[in-house]
C-alpha positions in Angstrom: 0.0 0.0 0.0 1.4 3.3 -0.9 2.4 5.9 1.7 0.0 8.9 1.3 2.2 11.2 3.3 5.2 10.3 1.1 3.2 11.1 -2.0 2.2 14.5 -0.6 5.7 15.4 0.4 6.9 14.4 -3.1 4.4 16.6 -4.7 5.3 19.5 -2.5 9.0 19.0 -3.2 8.2 18.9 -6.9 6.5 22.2 -6.7 9.4 23.7 -4.7 11.9 22.5 -7.3 9.6 24.0 -10.1 9.4 27.3 -8.2 13.1 27.3 -7.6 13.8 26.8 -11.3 11.4 29.7 -12.1 13.0 31.9 -9.5 16.5 31.2 -10.9 15.2 31.9 -14.5 13.6 35.2 -13.3 16.8 36.1 -11.5 18.7 35.5 -14.7 16.2 37.7 -16.6 16.5 40.6 -14.1 19.6 42.1 -15.7 18.2 42.3 -19.3 14.8 43.6 -18.0 16.5 46.3 -16.0 18.6 47.3 -19.0 15.4 47.5 -21.2 13.7 49.7 -18.7 16.6 52.0 -18.5 16.8 52.4 -22.3 13.0 53.0 -22.5 13.0 55.7 -19.8 16.1 57.4 -21.2 14.6 57.6 -24.7 11.2 58.9 -23.3 12.6 61.7 -21.0 13.6 64.3 -23.7 10.5 63.5 -25.8 8.3 64.2 -22.8 10.0 67.5 -22.1 9.5 68.6 -25.7 5.9 67.5 -25.6 5.4 69.7 -22.5 6.8 72.7 -24.4 4.5 72.2 -27.3 1.6 71.6 -24.9 2.2 74.9 -23.2 2.7 76.7 -26.5 -0.7 75.4 -27.8 -2.4 76.1 -24.5 -3.6 72.4 -24.3 -4.7 70.6 -21.1 -1.9 69.0 -19.1 -3.7 66.0 -17.6 -2.4 63.5 -20.1 1.2 64.8 -19.9 1.0 64.6 -16.1 -0.1 60.9 -16.3 2.8 60.0 -18.5 5.2 61.8 -16.3 3.8 59.9 -13.3 4.5 56.6 -15.1 8.0 57.6 -15.9 8.7 58.9 -12.5 7.5 55.6 -10.9 9.6 53.7 -13.4 12.7 55.7 -12.6 12.2 55.1 -8.9 11.9 51.3 -9.4 15.0 51.3 -11.6 16.9 53.3 -8.9 16.0 50.7 -6.3 16.7 47.8 -8.6 20.2 49.1 -9.5 21.1 49.0 -5.8 20.5 45.1 -5.6 23.7 43.0 -5.3 24.4 39.3 -5.8 24.0 38.7 -2.1 20.3 39.6 -2.6 19.9 37.3 -5.5 16.6 36.0 -4.3 15.2 39.6 -4.5 15.9 39.7 -8.2 12.7 37.8 -9.2 10.5 40.1 -7.2 12.0 43.2 -8.8 12.2 41.6 -12.2 8.4 41.1 -12.0 7.9 44.7 -10.9 10.1 46.0 -13.7 8.3 43.9 -16.3 4.9 45.0 -15.1 5.9 48.7 -15.1 7.3 48.3 -18.6 4.1 46.6 -19.8 2.0 49.3 -18.1 4.0 52.1 -19.7 3.8 50.4 -23.1 0.1 49.9 -22.7 -0.4 53.6 -21.7 1.6 54.7 -24.8 -0.1 52.3 -27.1 -3.7 52.9 -26.0 -4.2 56.0 -23.8 -1.8 58.3 -25.5 -2.9 57.3 -29.0 -6.5 57.9 -28.1 -5.6 61.3 -26.5 -3.5 62.2 -29.5 -6.4 61.5 -31.8 -8.8 63.5 -29.7 -6.3 66.4 -29.6 -5.8 66.2 -33.3 -9.6 66.4 -33.9 -9.8 69.3 -31.5 -7.1 71.2 -33.2 -8.6 70.5 -36.6 -12.0 71.9 -35.4 -10.3 75.1 -34.2 -8.2 75.4 -37.4 -11.4 75.1 -39.5 -13.0 77.7 -37.3 -10.2 80.1 -37.9 -10.3 79.5 -41.7 -14.1 80.1 -41.6 -13.5 83.4 -39.9 -10.8 84.4 -42.3 -12.6 83.3 -45.4 -16.3 83.9 -44.6 -18.1 86.2 -46.8 -20.5 87.6 -44.2 -17.9 89.2 -41.9 -18.6 91.8 -39.3 -19.7 95.1 -40.9 -19.5 93.6 -44.3 -21.9 95.0 -46.9 -22.4 95.6 -50.6 -21.8 92.0 -51.6 -18.7 91.5 -49.5 -16.8 94.5 -50.8 -16.1 96.3 -47.6 -12.8 98.2 -47.4 -11.2 97.5 -44.1 -8.3 99.3 -42.4 -6.7 101.1 -39.6 -9.0 104.1 -39.7 -12.2 102.2 -40.5 -13.7 102.1 -43.9 -12.5 105.2 -45.9 -15.5 106.9 -47.5 -15.5 107.3 -51.2 -14.1 110.7 -51.9 -14.8 113.3 -54.6 -12.2 112.9 -57.2 -12.1 115.3 -60.2 -9.5 115.5 -62.9 -7.8 112.3 -61.9 -9.2 109.8 -64.4 -5.9 109.3 -66.2 -3.8 108.5 -63.1 -6.6 106.4 -61.7 -6.7 104.2 -64.9 -2.9 103.9 -64.9 -2.9 102.7 -61.3 -5.7 100.2 -62.0 -3.8 98.7 -64.9 -0.6 98.3 -62.7 -2.5 96.7 -59.8 -4.6 94.3 -61.9 -1.7 92.9 -64.0 0.7 90.2 -62.8 4.2 90.8 -61.7 3.9 94.0 -59.7 4.1 93.6 -55.9 4.8 97.1 -54.7 3.5 100.2 -56.5 4.4 103.7 -55.3 2.1 106.7 -55.9 4.1 109.9 -55.3 3.6 113.6 -55.6 3.8 116.9 -53.6 1.9 117.3 -50.4 -1.7 118.2 -51.1 -1.6 116.8 -54.7 -4.4 114.3 -54.0 -2.4 111.0 -53.4 -4.6 109.8 -50.5 -7.8 110.9 -52.3 -6.8 108.9 -55.4 -5.8 105.8 -53.3 -9.2 105.9 -51.5 -11.0 106.4 -54.8 -9.1 103.4 -56.2 -10.4 101.2 -53.4 -14.0 101.9 -54.5 -13.4 101.3 -58.2 -15.6 98.5 -59.4 -12.8 96.7 -61.2 -10.5 96.8 -58.1 -13.4 95.6 -55.9 -14.1 92.9 -58.4 -10.5 91.6 -58.2 -9.8 92.0 -54.5 -13.3 91.7 -53.0 -13.2 92.1 -49.2 -9.4 91.8 -49.0 -8.7 95.5 -49.3 -6.9 96.9 -46.3 -6.3 100.6 -46.0 -3.6 101.7 -43.4 -2.5 105.2 -42.6 1.2 105.0 -41.7 2.1 108.6 -40.8 5.3 110.1 -39.5 5.8 107.8 -36.4 4.3 104.4 -37.4 3.9 101.6 -34.9 4.3 98.3 -36.7 2.8 96.1 -34.0 -0.3 98.3 -33.8 -0.8 98.1 -37.5 -0.5 94.3 -37.5 -2.8 94.0 -34.5 -5.4 96.1 -36.3 -5.2 93.9 -39.4 -5.9 90.9 -37.2 -8.9 92.7 -35.6 -10.4 93.6 -38.9 -10.2 89.9 -40.0 -12.4 89.1 -37.0 -9.6 87.3 -35.1 -8.4 87.4 -31.5 -5.7 90.1 -31.4 -2.4 88.6 -30.3 0.3 90.1 -28.1 3.5 90.5 -30.1 7.0 90.2 -28.4 8.7 92.2 -31.2 8.2 93.7 -34.6 9.7 90.5 -36.1 7.1 88.4 -34.3 4.3 90.7 -35.6 5.5 90.4 -39.2 5.8 86.6 -38.9 2.3 86.2 -37.7 1.0 88.7 -40.3 2.6 86.4 -42.9 0.6 83.5 -41.6 -2.6 85.6 -41.6 -2.1 86.9 -45.1 -1.4 83.4 -46.5 -4.8 82.3 -45.1 -6.5 85.3 -46.5 -4.4 85.0 -49.6 -6.6 82.3 -51.1 -8.1 85.4 -52.8 -6.2 88.4 -54.0 -5.1 91.0 -51.4 -4.6 94.8 -51.7 -2.8 96.5 -48.9 -2.7 100.3 -49.1 0.0 102.0 -47.0 -1.0 105.6 -47.0 1.2 108.6 -46.1 4.5 106.8 -45.8 7.2 109.3 -44.8 10.8 109.6 -46.1 13.3 107.0 -44.9 10.5 104.4 -44.4 11.5 102.0 -47.1 12.4 99.4 -44.5 8.9 99.5 -43.1 7.4 98.8 -46.5 9.9 96.0 -47.0 8.6 94.2 -43.9 5.1 94.0 -45.4 6.4 92.3 -48.5 5.6 88.5 -48.7 6.2 86.1 -51.6 2.6 85.5 -52.5 0.7 85.5 -55.8 -1.9 88.2 -56.2 -0.7 90.2 -53.2 -0.3 93.9 -54.0 1.0 96.8 -51.9 0.1 100.4 -52.9 2.3 103.1 -51.2 1.4 106.8 -51.2 4.3 109.1 -50.3 5.9 112.4 -51.1 9.0 110.4 -51.8 9.4 108.3 -54.9 11.1 105.2 -53.3 12.6 104.1 -56.6 13.9 100.9 -55.1 10.4 99.5 -55.6 10.4 100.2 -59.3 9.2 103.1 -61.4 6.7 105.2 -59.3 3.4 106.6 -60.5 3.9 110.4 -60.4 0.8 112.5 -59.6 1.2 115.8 -61.3 -0.6 119.0 -60.6 -4.1 119.4 -62.2 -4.2 121.0 -65.6 -6.1 124.3 -65.7 -9.4 123.0 -66.9 -9.7 120.3 -64.3 -8.5 122.8 -61.6 -11.3 125.3 -62.6 -13.8 122.5 -62.4 -12.6 121.4 -58.9 -12.6 125.1 -57.8 -16.2 125.6 -59.0 -17.3 122.5 -57.1 -15.9 123.6 -53.7 -16.8 127.3 -54.1 -20.4 126.2 -54.8 -20.5 128.5 -57.8 -24.0 128.1 -59.2 -27.0 130.3 -60.1 -28.2 130.4 -56.5 -24.9 132.0 -55.3 -25.2 135.4 -53.7 -22.2 136.6 -55.8 -21.0 135.2 -59.1 -17.4 136.3 -59.7 -16.1 137.2 -63.1 -14.6 134.3 -65.1 -11.3 136.1 -65.4 -11.1 136.6 -61.6 -11.8 132.9 -61.0 -9.1 131.9 -63.5 -6.6 134.2 -61.9 -7.2 132.7 -58.4 -7.1 129.2 -59.9 -3.8 129.9 -61.5 -2.5 131.1 -58.1 -3.2 127.6 -56.7 -0.8 126.0 -59.2 -2.9 122.9 -59.7 -2.8 121.8 -56.1 -6.1 120.0 -55.2 -5.7 120.9 -51.5 -5.0 124.6 -52.2 -7.9 124.7 -54.6 -10.2 123.1 -52.1 -9.2 125.3 -49.2 -9.2 128.6 -51.2 -12.5 127.8 -52.8 -14.0 127.0 -49.4 -12.7 130.3 -47.9 -14.4 132.3 -50.8 -17.7 130.4 -50.8 -20.6 132.9 -50.5 -18.2 135.8 -49.9 -18.5 139.3 -51.5 -16.4 140.7 -54.3 -13.9 142.4 -52.0 -12.8 139.0 -50.5 -12.3 137.5 -54.0 -10.2 140.5 -55.1 -8.2 140.4 -52.0 -7.4 136.7 -52.4 -6.3 137.3 -56.0 -3.8 140.0 -54.9 -2.5 137.8 -52.1 -1.8 134.8 -54.3 -0.2 137.0 -57.0 2.2 138.4 -54.4 3.6 135.0 -53.5 6.7 133.6 -55.2 5.7 130.1 -56.0 8.1 127.3 -56.7 6.2 124.1 -57.4 8.8 121.9 -55.9 8.7 123.7 -52.6 6.0 122.5 -50.2 6.7 125.5 -48.0 5.1 127.7 -50.7 2.0 125.6 -50.6 1.7 126.4 -46.9 2.0 130.1 -47.9 -0.9 129.7 -50.3 -3.0 127.9 -47.6 -2.1 130.7 -45.2 -4.0 133.1 -47.4 -7.3 131.3 -46.6 -6.5 131.3 -42.9 -5.7 135.0 -42.9 -9.1 136.0 -44.2 -10.9 134.4 -41.2 -12.6 137.4 -39.5 -13.6 135.7 -36.3 -10.6 135.7 -34.0 -12.0 132.7 -32.1 -12.4 130.8 -35.3 -8.8 131.3 -36.2 -7.6 130.4 -32.7 -9.8 127.3 -32.8 -8.2 126.2 -36.1 -4.8 126.6 -34.6 -5.8 124.4 -31.6 -6.4 121.5 -33.9 -2.6 121.1 -34.3 -2.4 120.1 -30.6 -3.5 116.6 -31.5 -1.4 113.9 -33.3 -1.4 113.8 -37.1 -3.6 111.3 -38.9 -5.9 110.9 -35.9 -9.5 111.8 -35.5 -10.1 114.6 -33.0 -13.2 114.1 -30.8 -15.5 117.1 -31.1 -16.3 116.7 -27.4 -12.7 117.4 -26.5 -12.8 120.6 -28.6 -16.0 121.7 -26.8 -14.3 121.2 -23.4 -11.2 123.1 -24.5 -13.0 126.0 -26.2 -15.5 126.5 -23.4 -12.6 127.1 -21.0 -10.3 129.1 -23.3 -12.8 131.3 -25.2 -15.7 131.4 -22.8 -18.0 129.6 -25.2 -21.2 128.0 -24.0 -20.6 124.6 -22.2 -23.3 122.8 -24.2 -21.2 123.2 -27.4 -23.6 125.1 -29.6 -21.1 127.9 -30.4 -18.2 125.4 -30.7 -20.1 123.3 -33.2 -20.9 126.5 -35.2 -17.2 127.1 -35.5 -16.5 123.5 -36.5 -19.2 123.7 -39.2 -17.7 127.0 -40.5 -14.2 125.5 -40.7 -15.7 122.6 -42.5 -17.5 124.8 -44.9 -14.2 126.5 -45.7 -12.6 123.1 -46.3 -10.0 123.6 -43.6 -11.3 120.5 -41.8 -13.7 117.6 -42.4 -16.4 116.5 -40.0 -17.4 112.9 -39.6 -20.5 111.8 -37.7 -19.9 108.1 -37.1 -23.3 107.1 -35.7 -26.5 109.1 -35.7 -27.7 108.5 -32.1 -29.5 111.8 -31.3 -31.0 114.7 -33.2 -29.0 117.9 -33.7 -31.1 119.8 -31.3 -30.0 117.5 -28.4 -26.4 118.9 -28.7 -25.0 115.4 -28.3 -21.7 115.1 -30.0 -20.0 111.9 -28.7 -20.0 110.5 -32.2 -18.6 113.6 -34.0 -15.0 113.8 -35.1 -12.8 116.3 -36.9 -10.1 115.2 -39.4 -7.6 117.4 -41.2 -5.0 117.1 -43.9 -1.5 116.8 -42.5 -0.4 119.9 -44.4 -3.2 121.9 -42.7 -2.1 120.5 -39.4 1.4 121.6 -40.2 0.1 125.0 -41.1 -1.6 125.3 -37.7 1.6 124.3 -35.9 3.7 126.6 -38.0 1.8 129.6 -36.5 2.7 128.4 -32.9 6.3 127.7 -33.7 6.8 131.2 -34.9 6.3 132.6 -31.4 9.1 132.9 -28.8 9.1 130.2 -26.2 8.3 132.6 -23.4 5.3 134.0 -25.3 3.8 131.1 -27.1 0.1 130.4 -26.4 0.5 126.7 -27.3 3.4 124.6 -26.3 3.6 121.4 -28.3 6.1 118.8 -27.1 6.9 115.5 -28.9 8.8 113.0 -27.0 9.7 110.1 -29.3 12.4 107.5 -28.3 15.3 109.4 -26.7 14.6 112.6 -28.6 14.1 115.5 -26.2 13.9 119.3 -26.7 17.1 121.2 -26.0 15.6 122.8 -22.9 14.3 119.5 -21.5 16.3 118.3 -18.5 14.8 115.2 -16.8 16.4 113.0 -14.2 17.5 110.4 -16.8 19.2 113.1 -18.9 21.6 114.0 -16.0 24.7 112.2 -15.2 25.4 110.9 -11.7 27.4 113.9 -10.6 24.8 116.3 -12.1 22.0 114.5 -10.2 24.0 114.6 -6.9 24.7 118.3 -7.5 21.0 118.9 -8.3 19.9 117.0 -5.1 22.3 118.9 -2.9 21.6 122.3 -4.5 17.9 121.5 -4.2 18.3 121.1 -0.4 20.3 124.3 0.0 18.8 126.6 -2.6 15.5 126.5 -4.3 16.4 125.7 -8.0 15.0 127.8 -10.8 12.3 125.9 -12.6 11.6 126.2 -16.3 8.7 128.7 -16.6 6.1 128.0 -19.2 3.8 130.8 -20.2 1.6 128.9 -22.6 -2.2 128.6 -22.0 -2.3 125.2 -23.6 0.3 122.4 -23.1 0.2 119.4 -25.4 2.6 116.5 -24.8 2.8 113.5 -27.1 4.8 110.4 -26.1 5.5 107.1 -27.8 5.2 103.5 -26.5 8.8 103.5 -25.1 8.3 106.6 -22.9 9.0 105.9 -19.2 7.4 108.9 -17.6 10.7 110.7 -17.3 9.3 114.1 -16.9 11.0 117.5 -16.9 10.5 119.7 -13.9 8.7 122.6 -15.4 6.4 125.2 -14.0 3.4 125.7 -16.4 1.7 128.3 -14.1 -0.5 129.8 -16.9 -1.7 126.6 -18.5 -5.5 126.2 -18.6 -5.6 123.1 -20.8 -3.3 120.0 -20.6 -3.4 117.5 -23.5 -1.6 114.2 -23.0 -1.3 112.0 -26.1 0.2 108.6 -25.2 0.9 105.2 -26.6 2.5 103.2 -23.7 0.9 100.5 -21.6 1.8 102.4 -18.4 1.7 106.1 -18.0 2.2 108.4 -15.0 0.8 111.9 -14.9 3.6 114.5 -14.8 4.7 115.6 -11.3 4.4 119.2 -12.3 0.6 118.7 -12.7 0.0 119.6 -9.1 1.6 123.0 -9.8 -0.9 123.9 -12.6 -3.0 126.1 -10.4 -5.0 127.5 -13.4 -5.7 124.2 -15.1 -9.3 123.9 -16.2 -9.3 121.0 -18.7 -7.4 117.7 -18.8 -7.5 115.5 -21.9 -5.7 112.2 -21.8 -5.9 110.0 -24.9 -4.1 106.7 -25.5 -3.5 106.0 -29.2 -1.9 102.6 -28.4 -3.7 99.4 -29.1 -4.3 98.3 -25.5 -5.6 100.3 -22.5 -2.9 102.2 -20.6 -2.6 101.9 -16.8 -2.8 105.5 -15.5 -1.0 106.4 -12.2 -0.4 109.5 -10.0 -4.1 110.5 -10.5 -4.1 111.8 -7.0 -2.1 114.9 -8.2 -5.4 116.3 -9.5 -6.8 116.8 -6.0 -4.5 119.9 -5.7 -6.2 121.6 -8.6 -9.2 123.7 -7.5 -9.9 125.2 -11.0 -10.1 121.8 -12.7 -13.6 121.6 -14.3 -13.4 119.0 -17.1 -11.6 115.7 -17.6 -11.7 113.5 -20.7 -10.0 110.1 -20.5 -9.8 107.7 -23.5 -8.5 104.1 -23.5 -7.0 104.1 -20.1 -7.5 102.1 -16.9 -9.0 104.7 -14.6 -7.4 104.5 -11.1 -9.1 105.1 -7.8 -10.7 108.6 -7.9 -9.4 111.3 -5.7 -11.4 114.2 -4.3 -12.0 116.8 -7.0 -14.6 119.1 -5.4 -15.0 121.5 -8.4 -15.0 119.0 -11.2 -18.1 119.5 -13.3 -17.7 117.1 -16.2 -16.1 113.6 -16.5 -15.9 111.8 -19.8 -14.7 108.2 -20.0 -14.3 106.6 -23.5 -13.2 103.0 -23.9 -11.8 102.9 -20.4 -11.6 100.3 -17.7 -13.6 101.6 -14.8 -13.4 98.8 -12.2 -10.7 100.4 -10.1 -12.4 103.8 -10.1 -16.0 102.5 -9.4 -15.6 99.2 -7.6 -12.3 99.1 -5.8 -12.1 102.7 -4.6 -11.9 103.5 -0.9 -13.8 106.7 -1.4 -17.4 107.0 -2.5 -17.9 108.7 -5.9 -20.3 111.3 -4.3 -17.5 112.3 -1.9 -14.9 112.4 -4.7 -17.1 114.4 -7.2 -19.6 116.3 -5.1 -20.3 118.9 -7.7 -20.4 116.9 -10.9 -22.8 118.2 -13.5 -22.2 115.8 -16.4 -21.0 112.2 -16.6 -20.4 110.5 -20.0 -19.3 106.8 -20.1 -18.9 105.3 -23.6 -17.7 101.8 -24.7 -16.5 100.9 -21.2 -16.9 97.2 -21.5 -16.2 96.3 -17.8 -18.9 98.5 -16.4 -21.5 96.3 -14.8 -23.1 98.7 -12.4 -22.7 102.2 -11.2 -20.7 102.7 -8.0 -22.3 102.9 -4.5 -23.3 106.4 -3.5 -23.6 107.5 -7.1 -27.2 108.8 -6.7 -26.0 111.1 -3.9 -24.5 113.4 -6.6 -27.6 115.5 -6.7 -25.9 118.2 -8.8 -25.9 115.9 -11.8 -27.8 117.2 -14.9 -26.6 114.9 -17.7 -25.9 111.1 -17.4 -24.9 109.4 -20.6 -24.0 105.6 -20.5 -23.7 104.3 -24.1 -22.4 101.1 -25.7 -21.6 99.6 -22.3 -22.9 96.1 -23.1 -22.3 94.5 -19.7 -24.3 97.1 -17.7 -27.2 95.1 -16.3 -28.9 97.5 -13.9 -29.4 101.1 -12.9 -29.4 102.1 -9.2 -32.9 101.7 -7.7 -32.6 105.1 -6.1 -31.8 107.0 -9.3 -34.8 109.1 -8.6 -32.7 111.0 -6.0 -31.0 112.8 -8.9 -33.4 115.6 -8.6 -31.7 117.9 -11.1 -31.2 115.3 -13.9 -32.3 116.6 -17.3 -30.8 114.1 -19.7 -30.6 110.3 -19.2 -29.1 108.5 -22.1 -28.7 104.7 -21.9 -28.5 103.7 -25.5 -26.9 100.5 -26.8 -26.6 98.9 -23.3 -27.6 95.4 -24.5 -27.6 93.6 -21.1 -29.7 96.2 -19.4 -32.8 94.2 -18.2 -34.5 96.5 -15.7 -35.4 100.2 -15.5 -36.1 101.4 -11.9 -39.5 102.7 -11.1 -37.9 105.7 -9.5 -37.0 107.0 -13.0 -40.6 108.3 -13.0 -39.6 110.7 -10.2 -37.1 112.6 -12.2 -39.1 115.7 -12.4 -36.7 117.7 -14.5 -36.0 115.0 -17.1 -36.2 116.4 -20.6 -34.5 113.7 -22.7 -34.7 109.9 -22.0 -32.8 107.6 -24.4 -33.1 103.8 -24.2 -32.3 103.1 -27.9 -31.0 99.6 -28.7 -31.4 98.4 -25.2 -32.5 95.0 -26.6 -32.9 93.2 -23.3 -35.2 95.8 -21.6 -38.7 94.2 -21.2 -40.7 97.2 -20.0 -40.7 100.9 -19.1 -41.4 102.2 -15.5 -45.1 102.0 -14.8 -45.4 105.7 -14.0 -43.3 107.0 -16.9 -46.3 109.2 -17.8 -45.6 111.3 -14.7 -42.5 112.8 -16.3 -44.0 116.3 -16.8 -40.9 117.9 -18.4 -40.2 115.1 -20.9 -39.7 116.4 -24.4 -38.0 113.4 -26.2 -38.1 109.7 -25.7 -35.7 107.6 -27.8 -36.8 103.9 -28.0 -35.5 102.7 -31.4 -34.3 99.1 -31.4 -36.0 98.0 -28.1 -36.9 94.7 -29.5 -37.9 93.1 -26.2 -40.4 95.8 -25.4 -43.8 94.4 -26.0 -46.2 97.0 -24.4 -46.3 100.5 -22.9 -47.5 101.3 -19.4 -51.0 102.8 -19.3 -49.6 105.9 -17.6 -48.4 107.2 -21.0 -51.9 108.6 -21.5 -50.8 111.4 -19.1 -48.5 112.8 -21.8 -51.8 114.1 -23.2 -51.9 116.6 -20.3 -48.6 118.2 -21.2 -48.7 121.7 -22.7 -45.6 121.1 -24.8 -45.0 118.6 -27.6 -43.3 115.3 -26.9 -41.3 113.5 -29.6 -41.0 109.7 -29.7 -38.1 108.7 -31.8 -38.4 105.0 -32.6 -38.7 102.3 -35.4 -41.7 100.7 -36.9 -42.0 98.2 -34.0 -41.9 100.9 -31.5 -44.4 103.1 -33.4 -46.9 100.2 -33.4 -46.9 100.2 -29.5 -48.1 103.8 -29.5 -51.0 102.9 -31.8 -52.9 101.7 -28.8 -52.9 105.3 -27.4 -54.3 107.4 -30.3 -55.7 110.2 -28.1 -52.5 111.9 -27.1 -52.7 115.1 -29.3 -49.3 116.6 -28.6 -47.4 113.3 -29.3 -45.2 113.2 -32.4 -43.8 109.9 -33.7 -40.6 110.2 -35.6 -39.0 107.2 -37.4 -35.6 108.4 -38.7 -33.9 106.6 -41.6 -31.3 104.1 -40.4 -27.9 105.2 -41.6 -25.3 102.6 -42.2 -21.8 104.1 -41.6 -18.9 101.8 -40.7 -16.8 104.7 -39.5 -18.1 104.0 -36.0 -16.0 100.9 -35.9 -12.9 103.0 -35.5 -11.6 103.1 -32.0 -13.9 100.4 -30.5 -11.2 97.8 -30.2 -10.2 96.9 -26.7 
């Protein structure tokens, strides 16, 4: 009989021998497995680091990279421990060999399955985004596009089609050159005022040019001090893309090349207008090797390195006479029709310059015989050399000299205080002129001067969006533009005066260039600064005295707020034109005891962070402040400030993070205008305690969702304008308690569902604007009370709004007005953020 115990022991011994054999085998495999793991991890390490870099560059999620790094980190730790094993620990080899093999298999499985799936998902995600970008770039129905997709886009918005007389031949010549193959850069050159920009704009509207280039026509005004990054950012914006931050000009050009190659599936025309001498390098940067990509350059310089230029000659006599007749408005209804010989003599004196003809004709329009005769004699007395642009200024000077109203002439000269090739807000001019020339604060007389200068062709006036009627005296959408030669003429008058006597001091600080008299801390050496410091402690240093009534300072993007220590005791207006991301008010601001108006305008692409705002609290005469495209800091106490205008500003620090209530900071504020301030969600606490307020205008602030419930406390409010606040969903009932309210504007408040129930109790109301209130379905019954008013009340609305009033036919003094909707893409200028 067999021994059962012996059999069991034999089986156990057999298993032990089998396990021992497997253990020895695994121990033998430990070395190769360890070596394989080391090779795999060493190969993966640099690849993972490179993947992390691409991941960050593409702004992709990091979860999958983190998982892979965890696998590798655990593998390295296991390898580190395994490498420490010696032959004395041979029986540990199998355990670590199994761990190494499992880790290697887990890593391979992760790479083979998880990473492959993740890569495919990422690839699909990237492709979706690329397709989205291509759709934006190539779509035919882009923002603001009209007229079959033939919008002209560019830095200054869509240039309007100009009057263009006597230029058919050069226009046709340009068209032929741009349409044919082989030409990449074409230069249009001529004297200042010869009509280069006019011809370029006219060319953009030509049917053949629009037929070839379609919506890919970009019009960029370069000017004297161009900012390449700003130009490229604007081109991105007008393509409907997110505007990138550029590290350098080279980075901007590289990204522009990518953009144009996407747009370049169709022909492209880029117009670089008003390129100054020595700017060939700038033009070169915009050249790319692409088929059907054309650059048109307008300049007073021929730039022959780009080939034979197109020379724009002066107008011949017949065309000059025709242009003169047009601008002088010589027709049978004229109060005085000059003799033909007199007209011909004056036209000859303009020497074929379109600008001189336009300005001279404008100055003589509707004028008596004596003015015409005087102009003829003035022009005849000038020695004119056609190659000298200074003599063109002399001819333009004649039109300025015959301005009889001294204020009108002074106001024209004030236009030179603003940068060239930039629109000048009419509201800024109103603020200035009210303080300097005692004009009315509503702007009636100022606008009369603007219109007269426009009639004389010294300036052009653009109304970008018709929001209100002319009788409302609302000018937030009105701008003045002027030819650079006329701006030069305005500044020429100021430069002719001695420094100590000049009324207008204009300072341009570009790069390291400073006026001879400018001594700031960074212009002094170490010894000079030590001497200045010691001398300042012992003896009061003599400061630079400035006698000007107006001080205008323009700085570029590299300016570091290195201010000169001057003493502008007489200055009543301070204009600061800037381009930098950070900007500090000058230290000498607190010494400007007579300052009445402060205008700060940022012409850079992004909002500028404004500091040292507290200096304004020292100025008791300061009445008006206008800030554009800046981050407004915490407000300081300005007890006598009457008007505050914020355009395209960040208001959060001023309204939400300020330690002082706005009613304490601005206790005597009469007018507040807030336009295109995209971060404004609500008005600050205590706002309705400013009971002196008469005008409140909040427009195009799309995140504004509510008006303070106690707005009825503004007992002196006469104008409440809330147009184009698309998120505004509620109108407080207390609005009906504004007993002095004359004008109430809720145009294009598309989310507003109803009006205050007692709106009919507004006994002084004269105008109610409610165009575009698409969510408004009915009117409160109280509107019947408008029938008790002794004066007429105008309702300005669209057809949908007019239909709501049909339910109230028995209001005899009610007048429904439905103005024609005007499409004008000029309003797009300046709305970028």
